[in-house]
N, CA, C and O atoms as CSV, one atom per row, in Angstrom:
chain,resi,resn,atom,element,x,y,z
A,1,MET,N,N,-22.790,25.974,-20.822
A,1,MET,CA,C,-23.150,24.693,-20.238
A,1,MET,C,C,-21.932,23.778,-20.213
A,1,MET,O,O,-21.068,23.813,-21.089
A,2,GLU,N,N,-21.907,22.975,-19.189
A,2,GLU,CA,C,-20.819,22.015,-19.077
A,2,GLU,C,C,-21.102,20.803,-19.954
A,2,GLU,O,O,-22.242,20.540,-20.338
A,3,LEU,N,N,-20.045,20.083,-20.255
A,3,LEU,CA,C,-20.180,18.883,-21.074
A,3,LEU,C,C,-21.041,17.841,-20.375
A,3,LEU,O,O,-21.838,17.165,-21.025
A,4,SER,N,N,-20.895,17.702,-19.066
A,4,SER,CA,C,-21.683,16.707,-18.342
A,4,SER,C,C,-23.179,17.037,-18.401
A,4,SER,O,O,-24.011,16.131,-18.461
A,5,THR,N,N,-23.516,18.304,-18.384
A,5,THR,CA,C,-24.915,18.719,-18.487
A,5,THR,C,C,-25.466,18.373,-19.862
A,5,THR,O,O,-26.590,17.885,-19.976
A,6,ILE,N,N,-24.694,18.618,-20.888
A,6,ILE,CA,C,-25.111,18.310,-22.256
A,6,ILE,C,C,-25.246,16.800,-22.435
A,6,ILE,O,O,-26.199,16.326,-23.053
A,7,ALA,N,N,-24.291,16.050,-21.894
A,7,ALA,CA,C,-24.340,14.588,-22.004
A,7,ALA,C,C,-25.559,14.026,-21.278
A,7,ALA,O,O,-26.235,13.140,-21.801
A,8,LEU,N,N,-25.840,14.522,-20.102
A,8,LEU,CA,C,-27.000,14.055,-19.344
A,8,LEU,C,C,-28.295,14.404,-20.068
A,8,LEU,O,O,-29.219,13.592,-20.115
A,9,THR,N,N,-28.366,15.589,-20.624
A,9,THR,CA,C,-29.548,16.003,-21.379
A,9,THR,C,C,-29.748,15.097,-22.593
A,9,THR,O,O,-30.865,14.655,-22.863
A,10,ALA,N,N,-28.677,14.822,-23.316
A,10,ALA,CA,C,-28.764,13.939,-24.482
A,10,ALA,C,C,-29.211,12.543,-24.067
A,10,ALA,O,O,-30.034,11.926,-24.744
A,11,TYR,N,N,-28.679,12.048,-22.971
A,11,TYR,CA,C,-29.048,10.720,-22.476
A,11,TYR,C,C,-30.536,10.658,-22.134
A,11,TYR,O,O,-31.229,9.714,-22.514
A,12,VAL,N,N,-31.017,11.661,-21.422
A,12,VAL,CA,C,-32.419,11.696,-21.009
A,12,VAL,C,C,-33.337,11.789,-22.223
A,12,VAL,O,O,-34.438,11.237,-22.201
A,13,LEU,N,N,-32.916,12.463,-23.264
A,13,LEU,CA,C,-33.752,12.612,-24.450
A,13,LEU,C,C,-33.670,11.405,-25.387
A,13,LEU,O,O,-34.621,11.135,-26.121
A,14,VAL,N,N,-32.559,10.681,-25.375
A,14,VAL,CA,C,-32.353,9.588,-26.325
A,14,VAL,C,C,-32.841,8.243,-25.788
A,14,VAL,O,O,-33.330,7.425,-26.568
A,15,TRP,N,N,-32.725,7.987,-24.484
A,15,TRP,CA,C,-33.074,6.651,-23.998
A,15,TRP,C,C,-34.517,6.253,-24.253
A,15,TRP,O,O,-34.764,5.073,-24.503
A,16,PRO,N,N,-35.496,7.168,-24.206
A,16,PRO,CA,C,-36.860,6.730,-24.537
A,16,PRO,C,C,-36.993,6.265,-25.991
A,16,PRO,O,O,-37.793,5.378,-26.291
A,17,VAL,N,N,-36.221,6.857,-26.878
A,17,VAL,CA,C,-36.249,6.448,-28.284
A,17,VAL,C,C,-35.686,5.033,-28.425
A,17,VAL,O,O,-36.234,4.218,-29.166
A,18,ILE,N,N,-34.607,4.744,-27.724
A,18,ILE,CA,C,-34.003,3.417,-27.756
A,18,ILE,C,C,-34.969,2.387,-27.169
A,18,ILE,O,O,-35.148,1.308,-27.733
A,19,VAL,N,N,-35.580,2.716,-26.056
A,19,VAL,CA,C,-36.535,1.805,-25.412
A,19,VAL,C,C,-37.742,1.574,-26.321
A,19,VAL,O,O,-38.200,0.440,-26.465
A,20,ALA,N,N,-38.254,2.624,-26.927
A,20,ALA,CA,C,-39.403,2.491,-27.831
A,20,ALA,C,C,-39.057,1.611,-29.034
A,20,ALA,O,O,-39.872,0.792,-29.460
A,21,GLY,N,N,-37.875,1.775,-29.569
A,21,GLY,CA,C,-37.433,0.941,-30.696
A,21,GLY,C,C,-37.334,-0.524,-30.312
A,21,GLY,O,O,-37.772,-1.399,-31.059
A,22,THR,N,N,-36.759,-0.789,-29.149
A,22,THR,CA,C,-36.630,-2.158,-28.670
A,22,THR,C,C,-38.000,-2.779,-28.426
A,22,THR,O,O,-38.246,-3.922,-28.811
A,23,LEU,N,N,-38.888,-2.027,-27.787
A,23,LEU,CA,C,-40.239,-2.515,-27.526
A,23,LEU,C,C,-40.986,-2.791,-28.828
A,23,LEU,O,O,-41.726,-3.771,-28.918
A,24,THR,N,N,-40.804,-1.947,-29.828
A,24,THR,CA,C,-41.439,-2.137,-31.130
A,24,THR,C,C,-40.995,-3.448,-31.762
A,24,THR,O,O,-41.817,-4.194,-32.294
A,25,VAL,N,N,-39.704,-3.728,-31.706
A,25,VAL,CA,C,-39.179,-4.977,-32.273
A,25,VAL,C,C,-39.776,-6.189,-31.550
A,25,VAL,O,O,-40.176,-7.161,-32.191
A,26,ILE,N,N,-39.834,-6.128,-30.231
A,26,ILE,CA,C,-40.378,-7.238,-29.447
A,26,ILE,C,C,-41.858,-7.450,-29.757
A,26,ILE,O,O,-42.291,-8.584,-29.958
A,27,VAL,N,N,-42.635,-6.369,-29.798
A,27,VAL,CA,C,-44.064,-6.478,-30.062
A,27,VAL,C,C,-44.323,-7.001,-31.470
A,27,VAL,O,O,-45.209,-7.834,-31.666
A,28,ARG,N,N,-43.565,-6.527,-32.447
A,28,ARG,CA,C,-43.749,-6.994,-33.820
A,28,ARG,C,C,-43.468,-8.487,-33.929
A,28,ARG,O,O,-44.200,-9.210,-34.605
A,29,ALA,N,N,-42.411,-8.952,-33.264
A,29,ALA,CA,C,-42.081,-10.380,-33.285
A,29,ALA,C,C,-43.176,-11.194,-32.602
A,29,ALA,O,O,-43.538,-12.270,-33.078
A,30,PHE,N,N,-43.704,-10.686,-31.491
A,30,PHE,CA,C,-44.770,-11.390,-30.777
A,30,PHE,C,C,-46.027,-11.497,-31.636
A,30,PHE,O,O,-46.644,-12.560,-31.711
A,31,VAL,N,N,-46.403,-10.406,-32.278
A,31,VAL,CA,C,-47.600,-10.404,-33.131
A,31,VAL,C,C,-47.421,-11.382,-34.283
A,31,VAL,O,O,-48.350,-12.110,-34.633
A,32,LYS,N,N,-46.229,-11.400,-34.872
A,32,LYS,CA,C,-45.949,-12.321,-35.977
A,32,LYS,C,C,-46.091,-13.767,-35.514
A,32,LYS,O,O,-46.711,-14.583,-36.196
A,33,GLU,N,N,-45.520,-14.081,-34.361
A,33,GLU,CA,C,-45.610,-15.435,-33.818
A,33,GLU,C,C,-47.054,-15.794,-33.456
A,33,GLU,O,O,-47.483,-16.928,-33.668
A,34,ALA,N,N,-47.803,-14.831,-32.911
A,34,ALA,CA,C,-49.193,-15.082,-32.542
A,34,ALA,C,C,-50.032,-15.387,-33.783
A,34,ALA,O,O,-50.862,-16.296,-33.761
A,35,LYS,N,N,-49.822,-14.644,-34.847
A,35,LYS,CA,C,-50.558,-14.889,-36.085
A,35,LYS,C,C,-50.218,-16.266,-36.657
A,35,LYS,O,O,-51.097,-16.991,-37.122
A,36,LYS,N,N,-48.933,-16.612,-36.615
A,36,LYS,CA,C,-48.496,-17.917,-37.117
A,36,LYS,C,C,-49.109,-19.040,-36.292
A,36,LYS,O,O,-49.567,-20.038,-36.848
A,37,ALA,N,N,-49.121,-18.887,-34.981
A,37,ALA,CA,C,-49.698,-19.906,-34.104
A,37,ALA,C,C,-51.196,-20.047,-34.354
A,37,ALA,O,O,-51.722,-21.160,-34.382
A,38,LYS,N,N,-51.872,-18.934,-34.534
A,38,LYS,CA,C,-53.322,-18.981,-34.780
A,38,LYS,C,C,-53.607,-19.673,-36.109
A,38,LYS,O,O,-54.555,-20.451,-36.213
A,39,ALA,N,N,-52.795,-19.394,-37.121
A,39,ALA,CA,C,-52.986,-20.028,-38.424
A,39,ALA,C,C,-52.766,-21.540,-38.333
A,39,ALA,O,O,-53.405,-22.307,-39.053
A,40,GLU,N,N,-51.861,-21.964,-37.447
A,40,GLU,CA,C,-51.592,-23.389,-37.268
A,40,GLU,C,C,-52.540,-24.029,-36.259
A,40,GLU,O,O,-52.502,-25.243,-36.055
A,41,GLY,N,N,-53.390,-23.220,-35.625
A,41,GLY,CA,C,-54.364,-23.733,-34.689
A,41,GLY,C,C,-53.779,-24.170,-33.357
A,41,GLY,O,O,-54.298,-25.091,-32.726
A,42,ARG,N,N,-52.718,-23.530,-32.926
A,42,ARG,CA,C,-52.112,-23.888,-31.642
A,42,ARG,C,C,-51.997,-22.659,-30.753
A,42,ARG,O,O,-52.089,-21.523,-31.217
A,43,SER,N,N,-51.795,-22.912,-29.473
A,43,SER,CA,C,-51.648,-21.823,-28.514
A,43,SER,C,C,-50.246,-21.227,-28.618
A,43,SER,O,O,-49.282,-21.935,-28.911
A,44,ILE,N,N,-50.143,-19.947,-28.380
A,44,ILE,CA,C,-48.823,-19.314,-28.431
A,44,ILE,C,C,-48.028,-19.610,-27.161
A,44,ILE,O,O,-46.802,-19.505,-27.148
A,45,ILE,N,N,-48.730,-19.976,-26.105
A,45,ILE,CA,C,-48.041,-20.266,-24.841
A,45,ILE,C,C,-47.741,-21.747,-24.765
A,45,ILE,O,O,-47.163,-22.210,-23.782
């Protein structure tokens, strides 16, 4: 196999993990803020 084939394969397999990690961080922060807003009795928006 060529190096470019290996690099492309690695990229295709790794980017969903990076995206999932980023999405997890965003969702966790949103949930934390939503809980805090609810406890304070205000809207999150």
